[in-house]
Biotite code that builds the C-alpha atoms (Angstrom):
import biotite.structure as struc

atoms = struc.array([
    struc.Atom([5.376, -10.370, 12.030], chain_id="A", res_id=1, res_name="UNK", atom_name="CA", element="C"),
    struc.Atom([3.676, -10.389, 15.412], chain_id="A", res_id=2, res_name="UNK", atom_name="CA", element="C"),
    struc.Atom([0.091, -9.192, 15.547], chain_id="A", res_id=3, res_name="UNK", atom_name="CA", element="C"),
    struc.Atom([-0.760, -6.621, 18.190], chain_id="A", res_id=4, res_name="UNK", atom_name="CA", element="C"),
    struc.Atom([-4.526, -6.872, 17.932], chain_id="A", res_id=5, res_name="UNK", atom_name="CA", element="C"),
    struc.Atom([-6.705, -9.953, 17.833], chain_id="A", res_id=6, res_name="UNK", atom_name="CA", element="C"),
    struc.Atom([-9.096, -10.767, 15.023], chain_id="A", res_id=7, res_name="UNK", atom_name="CA", element="C"),
    struc.Atom([-9.030, -10.028, 11.342], chain_id="A", res_id=8, res_name="UNK", atom_name="CA", element="C"),
    struc.Atom([-8.715, -6.218, 11.448], chain_id="A", res_id=9, res_name="UNK", atom_name="CA", element="C"),
    struc.Atom([-5.287, -4.891, 10.493], chain_id="A", res_id=10, res_name="UNK", atom_name="CA", element="C"),
    struc.Atom([-6.038, -1.341, 11.663], chain_id="A", res_id=11, res_name="UNK", atom_name="CA", element="C"),
    struc.Atom([-8.464, 0.504, 13.902], chain_id="A", res_id=12, res_name="UNK", atom_name="CA", element="C"),
    struc.Atom([-8.980, 3.614, 11.781], chain_id="A", res_id=13, res_name="UNK", atom_name="CA", element="C"),
    struc.Atom([-10.545, 2.385, 8.541], chain_id="A", res_id=14, res_name="UNK", atom_name="CA", element="C"),
    struc.Atom([-14.043, 3.554, 9.443], chain_id="A", res_id=15, res_name="UNK", atom_name="CA", element="C"),
    struc.Atom([-12.711, 6.945, 10.546], chain_id="A", res_id=16, res_name="UNK", atom_name="CA", element="C"),
    struc.Atom([-10.771, 7.456, 7.300], chain_id="A", res_id=17, res_name="UNK", atom_name="CA", element="C"),
    struc.Atom([-13.858, 6.555, 5.256], chain_id="A", res_id=18, res_name="UNK", atom_name="CA", element="C"),
    struc.Atom([-16.061, 8.901, 7.300], chain_id="A", res_id=19, res_name="UNK", atom_name="CA", element="C"),
    struc.Atom([-13.790, 11.925, 6.821], chain_id="A", res_id=20, res_name="UNK", atom_name="CA", element="C"),
    struc.Atom([-13.023, 11.127, 3.172], chain_id="A", res_id=21, res_name="UNK", atom_name="CA", element="C"),
    struc.Atom([-16.719, 10.990, 2.352], chain_id="A", res_id=22, res_name="UNK", atom_name="CA", element="C"),
    struc.Atom([-17.398, 14.137, 4.380], chain_id="A", res_id=23, res_name="UNK", atom_name="CA", element="C"),
    struc.Atom([-14.778, 15.869, 2.221], chain_id="A", res_id=24, res_name="UNK", atom_name="CA", element="C"),
    struc.Atom([-16.592, 14.529, -0.870], chain_id="A", res_id=25, res_name="UNK", atom_name="CA", element="C"),
    struc.Atom([-13.351, 12.914, -1.974], chain_id="A", res_id=26, res_name="UNK", atom_name="CA", element="C"),
    struc.Atom([-13.022, 9.662, -3.909], chain_id="A", res_id=27, res_name="UNK", atom_name="CA", element="C"),
    struc.Atom([-10.462, 7.070, -2.908], chain_id="A", res_id=28, res_name="UNK", atom_name="CA", element="C"),
    struc.Atom([-8.497, 7.993, -6.047], chain_id="A", res_id=29, res_name="UNK", atom_name="CA", element="C"),
    struc.Atom([-8.530, 11.693, -5.127], chain_id="A", res_id=30, res_name="UNK", atom_name="CA", element="C"),
    struc.Atom([-7.286, 10.861, -1.636], chain_id="A", res_id=31, res_name="UNK", atom_name="CA", element="C"),
    struc.Atom([-4.521, 8.736, -3.125], chain_id="A", res_id=32, res_name="UNK", atom_name="CA", element="C"),
    struc.Atom([-3.403, 11.574, -5.433], chain_id="A", res_id=33, res_name="UNK", atom_name="CA", element="C"),
    struc.Atom([-3.372, 14.110, -2.592], chain_id="A", res_id=34, res_name="UNK", atom_name="CA", element="C"),
    struc.Atom([-1.283, 11.777, -0.450], chain_id="A", res_id=35, res_name="UNK", atom_name="CA", element="C"),
    struc.Atom([1.148, 11.318, -3.318], chain_id="A", res_id=36, res_name="UNK", atom_name="CA", element="C"),
    struc.Atom([1.529, 15.112, -3.581], chain_id="A", res_id=37, res_name="UNK", atom_name="CA", element="C"),
    struc.Atom([2.807, 14.966, 0.018], chain_id="A", res_id=38, res_name="UNK", atom_name="CA", element="C"),
    struc.Atom([5.283, 12.261, -0.966], chain_id="A", res_id=39, res_name="UNK", atom_name="CA", element="C"),
    struc.Atom([3.310, 9.427, 0.621], chain_id="A", res_id=40, res_name="UNK", atom_name="CA", element="C"),
    struc.Atom([2.401, 6.824, -1.981], chain_id="A", res_id=41, res_name="UNK", atom_name="CA", element="C"),
    struc.Atom([-0.798, 4.963, -1.101], chain_id="A", res_id=42, res_name="UNK", atom_name="CA", element="C"),
    struc.Atom([-2.595, 3.684, -4.197], chain_id="A", res_id=43, res_name="UNK", atom_name="CA", element="C"),
    struc.Atom([-6.397, 3.705, -4.517], chain_id="A", res_id=44, res_name="UNK", atom_name="CA", element="C"),
    struc.Atom([-6.521, -0.014, -3.813], chain_id="A", res_id=45, res_name="UNK", atom_name="CA", element="C"),
    struc.Atom([-4.574, 0.505, -0.594], chain_id="A", res_id=46, res_name="UNK", atom_name="CA", element="C"),
    struc.Atom([-7.024, 3.233, 0.461], chain_id="A", res_id=47, res_name="UNK", atom_name="CA", element="C"),
    struc.Atom([-9.805, 0.688, -0.038], chain_id="A", res_id=48, res_name="UNK", atom_name="CA", element="C"),
    struc.Atom([-7.930, -1.887, 2.035], chain_id="A", res_id=49, res_name="UNK", atom_name="CA", element="C"),
    struc.Atom([-7.268, 0.669, 4.789], chain_id="A", res_id=50, res_name="UNK", atom_name="CA", element="C"),
    struc.Atom([-10.975, 1.488, 4.885], chain_id="A", res_id=51, res_name="UNK", atom_name="CA", element="C"),
    struc.Atom([-11.985, -2.169, 5.055], chain_id="A", res_id=52, res_name="UNK", atom_name="CA", element="C"),
    struc.Atom([-9.284, -2.726, 7.696], chain_id="A", res_id=53, res_name="UNK", atom_name="CA", element="C"),
    struc.Atom([-7.387, -5.354, 5.714], chain_id="A", res_id=54, res_name="UNK", atom_name="CA", element="C"),
    struc.Atom([-4.200, -3.244, 5.500], chain_id="A", res_id=55, res_name="UNK", atom_name="CA", element="C"),
    struc.Atom([-2.016, -1.808, 8.220], chain_id="A", res_id=56, res_name="UNK", atom_name="CA", element="C"),
    struc.Atom([-1.258, 1.925, 8.333], chain_id="A", res_id=57, res_name="UNK", atom_name="CA", element="C"),
    struc.Atom([2.134, 3.439, 9.149], chain_id="A", res_id=58, res_name="UNK", atom_name="CA", element="C"),
    struc.Atom([2.595, 6.489, 11.342], chain_id="A", res_id=59, res_name="UNK", atom_name="CA", element="C"),
    struc.Atom([3.720, 8.500, 8.296], chain_id="A", res_id=60, res_name="UNK", atom_name="CA", element="C"),
    struc.Atom([0.536, 7.509, 6.484], chain_id="A", res_id=61, res_name="UNK", atom_name="CA", element="C"),
    struc.Atom([-1.541, 8.488, 9.529], chain_id="A", res_id=62, res_name="UNK", atom_name="CA", element="C"),
    struc.Atom([0.061, 11.922, 9.578], chain_id="A", res_id=63, res_name="UNK", atom_name="CA", element="C"),
    struc.Atom([-0.470, 12.401, 5.828], chain_id="A", res_id=64, res_name="UNK", atom_name="CA", element="C"),
    struc.Atom([-4.068, 11.171, 5.978], chain_id="A", res_id=65, res_name="UNK", atom_name="CA", element="C"),
    struc.Atom([-4.859, 13.693, 8.701], chain_id="A", res_id=66, res_name="UNK", atom_name="CA", element="C"),
    struc.Atom([-3.190, 16.472, 6.737], chain_id="A", res_id=67, res_name="UNK", atom_name="CA", element="C"),
    struc.Atom([-5.041, 15.672, 3.504], chain_id="A", res_id=68, res_name="UNK", atom_name="CA", element="C"),
    struc.Atom([-8.363, 15.230, 5.307], chain_id="A", res_id=69, res_name="UNK", atom_name="CA", element="C"),
    struc.Atom([-7.757, 18.528, 7.179], chain_id="A", res_id=70, res_name="UNK", atom_name="CA", element="C"),
    struc.Atom([-8.266, 17.033, 10.621], chain_id="A", res_id=71, res_name="UNK", atom_name="CA", element="C"),
    struc.Atom([-6.069, 16.871, 13.726], chain_id="A", res_id=72, res_name="UNK", atom_name="CA", element="C"),
    struc.Atom([-4.090, 13.661, 13.521], chain_id="A", res_id=73, res_name="UNK", atom_name="CA", element="C"),
    struc.Atom([-5.498, 12.473, 16.851], chain_id="A", res_id=74, res_name="UNK", atom_name="CA", element="C"),
    struc.Atom([-8.947, 12.353, 15.197], chain_id="A", res_id=75, res_name="UNK", atom_name="CA", element="C"),
    struc.Atom([-7.608, 9.173, 13.603], chain_id="A", res_id=76, res_name="UNK", atom_name="CA", element="C"),
    struc.Atom([-6.997, 7.730, 17.044], chain_id="A", res_id=77, res_name="UNK", atom_name="CA", element="C"),
    struc.Atom([-9.129, 4.758, 17.995], chain_id="A", res_id=78, res_name="UNK", atom_name="CA", element="C"),
    struc.Atom([-10.141, 6.819, 21.039], chain_id="A", res_id=79, res_name="UNK", atom_name="CA", element="C"),
    struc.Atom([-11.911, 9.249, 18.717], chain_id="A", res_id=80, res_name="UNK", atom_name="CA", element="C"),
    struc.Atom([-13.897, 6.303, 17.373], chain_id="A", res_id=81, res_name="UNK", atom_name="CA", element="C"),
    struc.Atom([-15.143, 5.418, 20.856], chain_id="A", res_id=82, res_name="UNK", atom_name="CA", element="C"),
    struc.Atom([-15.972, 9.019, 21.748], chain_id="A", res_id=83, res_name="UNK", atom_name="CA", element="C"),
    struc.Atom([-18.357, 9.233, 18.789], chain_id="A", res_id=84, res_name="UNK", atom_name="CA", element="C"),
    struc.Atom([-20.482, 6.348, 20.058], chain_id="A", res_id=85, res_name="UNK", atom_name="CA", element="C"),
])
């Protein structure tokens, strides 16, 4: 599969997911369970890999993450990451 971004990172939102998950005082396991309740299976290990940027994220997962974390989905945009700096 062709890589779109250079370097080792497989996604650009891992830090953002971690930030909002921790702000919600939610464990990785709790986030995984809430995603599963929406019909989006992402195990706890995959949450960890998303947060450390070693796993890609699908658009469906992005939507579900935003819903579970109670944030607008565009908060998971890499642009949001640059606006915070």
